[in-house]
DSSP file (Angstrom, degrees, kcal/mol; ACC not computed):
  #  RESIDUE AA STRUCTURE BP1 BP2  ACC     N-H-->O    O-->H-N    N-H-->O    O-->H-N    TCO  KAPPA ALPHA  PHI   PSI    X-CA   Y-CA   Z-CA
    1    1 A M              0   0    0      0, 0.0    40,-2.4     0, 0.0     2,-0.1   0.000 360.0 360.0 360.0 140.8  115.2  126.8   86.4
    2    2 A R  B  >  -A   40   0A   0     38,-0.2     4,-2.2     1,-0.1    38,-0.2  -0.409 360.0-125.0 -69.2 147.2  117.5  126.0   89.3
    3    3 A L  H  > S+     0   0    0     36,-1.6     4,-2.5    34,-0.5     5,-0.2   0.911 108.7  50.7 -59.0 -47.7  116.8  122.9   91.2
    4    4 A D  H  > S+     0   0    0     33,-1.9     4,-1.6     1,-0.2    -1,-0.2   0.853 110.4  50.9 -64.6 -33.5  116.5  124.6   94.6
    5    5 A Q  H  > S+     0   0    0     32,-0.3     4,-2.8     2,-0.2     5,-0.3   0.917 110.6  48.3 -68.0 -42.3  114.0  127.1   93.2
    6    6 A F  H  X S+     0   0    0     -4,-2.2     4,-2.9     2,-0.2     6,-0.3   0.937 108.5  53.8 -62.5 -45.6  111.9  124.3   91.7
    7    7 A L  H  <>S+     0   0    0     -4,-2.5     6,-1.9     1,-0.2     5,-1.4   0.885 116.1  39.4 -58.1 -40.8  111.9  122.3   94.9
    8    8 A A  H ><5S+     0   0    0     -4,-1.6     3,-0.5    -5,-0.2    -1,-0.2   0.912 117.1  46.2 -75.3 -44.9  110.6  125.3   96.9
    9    9 A K  H 3<5S+     0   0    0     -4,-2.8    59,-2.9     1,-0.2    -2,-0.2   0.865 114.9  47.3 -67.8 -36.9  108.1  126.7   94.4
   10   10 A A  T 3<5S-     0   0    0     -4,-2.9    -1,-0.2    -5,-0.3    -2,-0.2   0.524 113.8-117.7 -83.9  -4.2  106.6  123.3   93.6
   11   11 A G  T < 5S+     0   0    0     -3,-0.5    -3,-0.2     2,-0.3    -4,-0.1   0.618  77.7 125.8  82.7  12.2  106.3  122.5   97.4
   12   12 A C  S   <S+     0   0    0     -5,-1.4    -4,-0.2    -6,-0.3    -5,-0.1   0.880  87.3  19.2 -68.2 -38.5  108.6  119.5   97.4
   13   13 A I  S    S-     0   0    0     -6,-1.9    -2,-0.3    -9,-0.1    -1,-0.3  -0.994  86.8-127.4-130.9 135.1  110.6  121.1  100.1
   14   14 A P  S    S+     0   0    0      0, 0.0     2,-0.3     0, 0.0    -1,-0.1   0.829  85.4  25.0 -55.6 -41.9  109.0  124.0  102.2
   15   15 A R     >  -     0   0    0      1,-0.1     4,-2.2    -4,-0.0     5,-0.1  -0.906  69.0-127.6-130.8 151.6  111.7  126.6  101.8
   16   16 A R  H  > S+     0   0    0     -2,-0.3     4,-3.0     1,-0.2     5,-0.2   0.909 111.5  55.9 -63.9 -40.5  114.5  127.4   99.3
   17   17 A T  H  > S+     0   0    0      1,-0.2     4,-2.2     2,-0.2    -1,-0.2   0.899 108.9  47.2 -57.8 -39.8  117.1  127.6  102.0
   18   18 A Q  H  > S+     0   0    0      2,-0.2     4,-2.5     1,-0.2    -1,-0.2   0.879 111.5  51.5 -68.2 -37.9  116.1  124.0  103.1
   19   19 A A  H  X S+     0   0    0     -4,-2.2     4,-2.2     2,-0.2    -2,-0.2   0.927 111.1  47.3 -62.8 -43.9  116.2  122.9   99.4
   20   20 A K  H  X S+     0   0    0     -4,-3.0     4,-2.7     2,-0.2    -2,-0.2   0.911 112.4  49.9 -63.2 -41.6  119.7  124.3   99.0
   21   21 A Q  H  X S+     0   0    0     -4,-2.2     4,-2.1    -5,-0.2    -2,-0.2   0.919 109.5  50.5 -62.3 -46.0  120.8  122.7  102.2
   22   22 A A  H  <>S+     0   0    0     -4,-2.5     5,-2.8     2,-0.2     6,-0.5   0.896 112.5  47.6 -60.3 -41.9  119.5  119.3  101.2
   23   23 A C  H ><5S+     0   0    0     -4,-2.2     3,-1.6     1,-0.2     5,-0.2   0.936 110.5  51.5 -62.7 -47.5  121.3  119.6   97.8
   24   24 A D  H 3<5S+     0   0    0     -4,-2.7    -2,-0.2     1,-0.3    -1,-0.2   0.831 108.4  51.8 -61.6 -30.7  124.5  120.7   99.5
   25   25 A E  T 3<5S-     0   0    0     -4,-2.1    -1,-0.3    -5,-0.2    -2,-0.2   0.451 118.3-112.0 -86.3   1.6  124.3  117.6  101.8
   26   26 A G  T < 5S+     0   0    0     -3,-1.6    -3,-0.2    -4,-0.2    -2,-0.1   0.747  81.2 125.5  77.4  26.2  123.8  115.3   98.8
   27   27 A L      < +     0   0    0     -5,-2.8    23,-2.6    -6,-0.2     2,-0.5   0.488  58.0  67.5 -92.8  -3.5  120.3  114.4   99.7
   28   28 A V  E     -B   49   0B   0     -6,-0.5     7,-2.6     7,-0.3     2,-0.4  -0.959  59.3-177.1-121.1 129.7  118.8  115.4   96.3
   29   29 A A  E     -BC  48  34B   0     19,-2.6    19,-2.7    -2,-0.5     2,-0.5  -0.954  14.8-152.3-126.3 148.9  119.4  113.6   93.0
   30   30 A V  E >  S-BC  47  33B   0      3,-2.7     3,-1.7    -2,-0.4    17,-0.2  -0.982  85.3 -14.9-119.0 120.9  118.3  114.4   89.4
   31   31 A D  T 3  S-     0   0    0     15,-3.5    -1,-0.2    -2,-0.5    16,-0.1   0.870 132.3 -51.1  51.0  41.5  118.0  111.5   87.1
   32   32 A G  T 3  S+     0   0    0     14,-0.3     2,-0.4     1,-0.2    -1,-0.3   0.435 116.8 107.0  81.8   2.6  120.0  109.4   89.5
   33   33 A K  E <  S-C   30   0B   0     -3,-1.7    -3,-2.7     0, 0.0    -1,-0.2  -0.939  78.4-108.6-113.8 135.5  122.9  111.8   89.9
   34   34 A V  E     -C   29   0B   0     -2,-0.4     2,-0.3    -5,-0.3    -5,-0.3  -0.372  44.7-150.0 -59.5 136.2  123.5  113.8   93.1
   35   35 A A        -     0   0    0     -7,-2.6    -7,-0.3     4,-0.0    -9,-0.2  -0.870  10.5-133.0-121.2 145.7  122.7  117.4   92.2
   36   36 A K    >   -     0   0    0     -2,-0.3     3,-1.8     1,-0.1   -33,-0.3  -0.509  36.4-105.1 -87.8 163.9  123.9  120.8   93.3
   37   37 A P  T 3  S+     0   0    0      0, 0.0   -33,-1.9     0, 0.0   -34,-0.5   0.834 120.0  52.2 -56.3 -35.2  121.3  123.6   94.2
   38   38 A A  T 3  S+     0   0    0    -36,-0.2     2,-0.0   -35,-0.2   -18,-0.0   0.384  77.1 133.7 -86.9   5.0  122.1  125.5   90.9
   39   39 A T    <   -     0   0    0     -3,-1.8   -36,-1.6     1,-0.1     2,-0.4  -0.343  59.5-125.2 -55.5 127.9  121.6  122.4   88.7
   40   40 A S  B     -A    2   0A   0    -38,-0.2     2,-0.3   -37,-0.1   -38,-0.2  -0.629  32.0-165.3 -79.8 131.2  119.4  123.4   85.7
   41   41 A I        -     0   0    0    -40,-2.4     2,-0.3    -2,-0.4     3,-0.0  -0.801   6.9-165.1-119.0 160.3  116.3  121.2   85.5
   42   42 A Q    >   -     0   0    0     -2,-0.3     3,-1.6    20,-0.0    18,-0.2  -0.904  37.3 -74.8-138.3 164.6  113.7  120.6   82.7
   43   43 A V  T 3  S+     0   0    0     -2,-0.3    18,-0.2     1,-0.2     3,-0.1  -0.359 114.7  29.0 -58.7 135.1  110.3  119.1   82.3
   44   44 A G  T 3  S+     0   0    0     16,-2.4    -1,-0.2     1,-0.4    17,-0.1   0.172  86.8 126.1  97.7 -14.9  110.4  115.2   82.4
   45   45 A Q    <   -     0   0    0     -3,-1.6    15,-2.6    14,-0.1     2,-0.4  -0.323  56.3-126.6 -71.4 158.3  113.4  114.8   84.6
   46   46 A R  E     - D   0  59B   0     13,-0.2   -15,-3.5    -3,-0.1     2,-0.4  -0.920  19.3-161.3-111.7 133.0  113.1  112.7   87.8
   47   47 A I  E     -BD  30  58B   0     11,-2.3    11,-3.0    -2,-0.4     2,-0.5  -0.928   3.2-162.7-116.1 136.6  114.1  114.0   91.2
   48   48 A T  E     -BD  29  57B   0    -19,-2.7   -19,-2.6    -2,-0.4     2,-0.5  -0.977   9.6-171.6-117.6 129.3  114.8  111.9   94.3
   49   49 A I  E     -BD  28  56B   0      7,-2.9     7,-2.8    -2,-0.5     2,-0.8  -0.979  15.4-158.5-125.9 124.7  114.8  113.5   97.7
   50   50 A K  E     + D   0  55B   0    -23,-2.6     2,-0.4    -2,-0.5     5,-0.2  -0.886  32.0 160.3 -97.9 105.3  115.9  111.9  101.0
   51   51 A A  E >   - D   0  54B   0      3,-1.9     3,-2.1    -2,-0.8     2,-0.2  -0.995  56.5 -33.6-131.9 131.6  114.1  114.0  103.6
   52   52 A G  T 3  S-     0   0    0     -2,-0.4    -2,-0.0     1,-0.3     0, 0.0  -0.426 123.2 -28.6  59.7-127.4  113.4  113.0  107.2
   53   53 A M  T 3  S+     0   0    0     -2,-0.2    32,-2.3    32,-0.0    33,-0.3   0.035 123.2  81.3-107.2  22.4  112.9  109.2  107.3
   54   54 A R  E <   -DE  51  84B   0     -3,-2.1    -3,-1.9    30,-0.3     2,-0.5  -0.913  61.9-146.6-129.8 154.3  111.5  109.0  103.7
   55   55 A I  E     -DE  50  83B   0     28,-2.9    28,-2.2    -2,-0.3     2,-0.4  -0.983  24.3-170.2-118.7 119.6  112.8  108.8  100.1
   56   56 A R  E     -DE  49  82B   0     -7,-2.8    -7,-2.9    -2,-0.5     2,-0.5  -0.901   6.9-159.2-114.2 139.0  110.4  110.6   97.7
   57   57 A K  E     -DE  48  81B   0     24,-2.7    23,-3.0    -2,-0.4    24,-1.4  -0.965  13.8-179.0-119.1 131.0  110.7  110.4   93.9
   58   58 A Y  E     -DE  47  79B   0    -11,-3.0   -11,-2.3    -2,-0.5     2,-0.4  -0.879  21.3-145.0-125.0 155.8  109.1  112.9   91.6
   59   59 A R  E     -DE  46  78B   0     19,-2.0    19,-2.7    -2,-0.3     2,-0.4  -0.993  28.8-121.8-118.2 132.4  108.7  113.6   87.9
   60   60 A I  E     + E   0  77B   0    -15,-2.6   -16,-2.4    -2,-0.4    17,-0.2  -0.594  34.7 168.7 -77.1 121.9  108.7  117.2   86.7
   61   61 A L        -     0   0    0     15,-2.8     2,-0.3    -2,-0.4    16,-0.2   0.812  65.9  -2.6-100.3 -41.5  105.6  118.1   84.8
   62   62 A Q        -     0   0    0     14,-1.4    -1,-0.4   -20,-0.1   -18,-0.1  -0.953  65.6-119.1-146.0 160.3  105.9  121.9   84.6
   63   63 A L        -     0   0    0     -2,-0.3     2,-0.1    -3,-0.1    14,-0.0  -0.936  33.0-137.0-106.1 117.0  108.2  124.6   85.8
   64   64 A P        -     0   0    0      0, 0.0   -55,-0.1     0, 0.0   -54,-0.1  -0.436  11.7-158.8 -78.2 146.9  106.5  127.1   88.1
   65   65 A Q  S    S+     0   0    0      1,-0.2     3,-0.0    -2,-0.1   -56,-0.0   0.701  81.5  11.3 -90.1 -25.7  107.1  130.9   87.8
   66   66 A R  S    S-     0   0    0    -57,-0.1    -1,-0.2     1,-0.0     0, 0.0  -0.908 108.2 -57.6-145.0 167.1  105.9  131.6   91.4
   67   67 A P        -     0   0    0      0, 0.0   -57,-0.2     0, 0.0   -58,-0.1  -0.221  58.3-129.3 -49.2 132.0  105.1  129.5   94.5
   68   68 A V        -     0   0    0    -59,-2.9     5,-0.1     1,-0.1     8,-0.0  -0.735  18.6-115.2 -93.6 130.8  102.3  127.0   93.6
   69   69 A P    >   -     0   0    0      0, 0.0     3,-1.3     0, 0.0     4,-0.5  -0.257  30.3-111.2 -57.9 151.2   99.2  126.7   95.9
   70   70 A R  G >  S+     0   0    0      1,-0.3     3,-1.0     2,-0.2     4,-0.3   0.841 115.5  56.2 -54.6 -38.5   98.9  123.4   97.7
   71   71 A K  G 3  S+     0   0    0      1,-0.2    -1,-0.3     2,-0.1     3,-0.2   0.716 110.8  44.0 -69.3 -21.6   95.8  122.4   95.6
   72   72 A K  G X  S+     0   0    0     -3,-1.3     3,-1.8     1,-0.1     4,-0.3   0.362  79.6 102.7-106.4   5.2   97.7  122.8   92.4
   73   73 A R  G X> S+     0   0    0     -3,-1.0     3,-1.8    -4,-0.5     4,-1.8   0.822  73.4  64.9 -60.1 -33.0  101.0  121.1   93.2
   74   74 A D  G 34 S+     0   0    0     -4,-0.3    -1,-0.3     1,-0.3    -2,-0.1   0.702  93.2  63.0 -67.4 -15.0  100.1  117.9   91.3
   75   75 A E  G <4 S+     0   0    0     -3,-1.8    -1,-0.3     1,-0.1    -2,-0.2   0.653 110.8  36.5 -80.0 -13.9  100.1  120.0   88.1
   76   76 A Y  T <4 S+     0   0    0     -3,-1.8   -15,-2.8     1,-0.4   -14,-1.4   0.714 126.7  19.2-111.9 -28.4  103.9  120.7   88.5
   77   77 A S  E  <  -E   60   0B   0     -4,-1.8     2,-0.5   -17,-0.2    -1,-0.4  -0.996  62.9-146.0-144.3 139.1  105.3  117.5   89.9
   78   78 A E  E     -E   59   0B   0    -19,-2.7   -19,-2.0    -2,-0.3     2,-0.7  -0.923  19.7-133.6-107.0 124.0  104.0  113.9   90.0
   79   79 A L  E     +E   58   0B   0     -2,-0.5   -21,-0.3   -21,-0.2     3,-0.1  -0.687  25.2 179.7 -77.6 113.3  104.9  111.9   93.2
   80   80 A L  E     -     0   0B   0    -23,-3.0     2,-0.3    -2,-0.7   -22,-0.2   0.847  62.5 -14.6 -85.6 -39.3  106.1  108.6   91.8
   81   81 A S  E     -E   57   0B   0    -24,-1.4   -24,-2.7     2,-0.0     2,-0.3  -0.989  46.6-165.2-160.9 155.6  106.9  106.9   95.1
   82   82 A S  E     +E   56   0B   0     -2,-0.3   -26,-0.2   -26,-0.2    -3,-0.0  -0.897  23.8 166.9-146.5 114.5  107.4  107.6   98.8
   83   83 A Q  E     -E   55   0B   0    -28,-2.2   -28,-2.9    -2,-0.3     2,-0.1  -0.948  39.8-104.0-129.6 145.9  109.0  104.9  101.0
   84   84 A P  E >>  -E   54   0B   0      0, 0.0     4,-1.3     0, 0.0     3,-0.7  -0.429  33.6-120.7 -62.6 146.7  110.5  104.8  104.4
   85   85 A I  H 3> S+     0   0    0    -32,-2.3     4,-2.2     1,-0.2     5,-0.2   0.834 110.1  64.2 -60.0 -33.0  114.3  104.7  104.3
   86   86 A D  H 3> S+     0   0    0    -33,-0.3     4,-1.3     1,-0.2    -1,-0.2   0.896 101.9  48.4 -52.7 -46.1  114.2  101.4  106.2
   87   87 A E  H <4 S+     0   0    0     -3,-0.7    -1,-0.2     1,-0.2    -2,-0.2   0.857 111.4  50.0 -67.7 -35.4  112.5   99.6  103.3
   88   88 A V  H  < S+     0   0    0     -4,-1.3    -2,-0.2     1,-0.2    -1,-0.2   0.921 112.4  45.3 -71.5 -42.5  114.9  101.0  100.7
   89   89 A E  H  <        0   0    0     -4,-2.2    -1,-0.2     1,-0.2    -2,-0.2   0.707 360.0 360.0 -78.2 -19.5  118.1  100.0  102.5
   90   90 A S     <        0   0    0     -4,-1.3    -1,-0.2    -5,-0.2    -2,-0.2   0.479 360.0 360.0 -89.9 360.0  117.0   96.5  103.5
């Protein structure tokens, strides 16, 4: 599955266009490497997203076939950490 599709379907980023833009701007990394929107992802990989004033880290649990309802998002990605950018850079 493409990275931008996963981010949108799993609810990590609200829309696929926003996910693609974040990837194009170098704000998304997979397993520590900056990733393009078409990067192929698999279960078990770790995603880091710099969005707004936060850095969020996820682990992929499942690959969704369609958009995931808000209540079931924890079944597809596990939020490992969420920190303000200020704390990370200092």
